[in-house]
N, C-alpha and C positions, 0 to 999 in steps of 0.2 A: 624277439627283440622288437618287432614292429608293433606288437600289442602293447608293450611297455611304453613305447614312444607315443602311441595313440592315447593310452591311459594318462600319461603325464600331460599331454596337450589338453585333453578334456578337463582334467582336474585343475590345471592352471587357468583355463578360460572361465570355469565356474567360480574359482576363487576371486579372480579379478572382477567378475560381474557382481559377486556378492559384496565386495568391498565398495564398489561404486554405488550400490543401493544404500549402504550404511553411511556414506559420507554426505553431509549436507552440501548443497550447491554453494558457490562462493557468495559472499555478502549476506549469508543467512546463517542463523544458528539453528541447531536441531530443534524441531518442534515449532518453529516460527515460520509464518508465511508472510510474504510482502503485503503491504496494505493494498486493498483493491484500488484500481484507478477510478477516479471520480468522473462520472459522465456529466460534465458541466452543462451541456446543452439540455439534457433531460432534467437536471435539477433546476435550471433556470425556468424551464417551461412549467414545472410543477409549482414554482414560486411566483410565476407571473411577471418575471423580469427578463432582461436580456442576459445572454451569456457574458457579455462584456461588463454589465453592471454587477453580476454575481462575482466574477473574478476580481473586479476592482474592490468590492466590499471585503472580499477575503484576503486581498493583498497577494493574489496569485498572478504570476506573469502571464501575459497573453499567450505566449508560446511556451509550452512546457518542454523541459529538457528531454531529449531523445535517449540519452545515455542513462542507465540506472545509477541512482545516487549511492554513494558509499554508506550513507546513514539515512535514516528516514527523515523526511522534511519536518520542520517544526509544525506543531498543530496550529491551524489558523485561529484567529481571534473570533470564535463563533459568536460570542455575545455582542461584540462590536459590529460584526457583519450583519447579524440579525437586526440590530438597531438601525443600521444604514439602509437595509432593505425593507424595513417596516414589517418584519415577520417575527414569530417567536423563535427562540433558540431551538426548541424541540422540533419545530416544523423545518427549520434549516438543516438540522442534523439528519432528519428523516429524508429530506429531499436529496441531500448529498450522499446518503447511504453509508455514512461513517458511524463507527461505534460511539456511544455516548462517552463523555469524558470519564476516564477511570477515577475512582476515589483517590483523593490525595494529590491529583494532578493539578498543579497551580500554573501550568504553562500559559493559559489564556487569561489569567487574572491580572489586572493592572494594579500597580502599587500607587 
């Protein structure tokens, strides 16, 4: 009888653990990872501007939210920010460490 109880306990524990590994964390879908946090201080140094200038050009608030967002933030206007900072778009994207704009993404295009 005791062996059966132990067997059930171990089986139940392993089943619950396996289910937790298969379930994606909240606010994420399977196979997707949250975007990396941008190191604005490092990016500003690479571009030869201040962190305040970089954030202002990108339209990013000075204080970033501490709570995770329910959806990803909109992509900043890279072209406009690069123009304001006097650098190329590719240099800005590289300094920020963000992936290049996906094909067909019109989010930063002005009308």
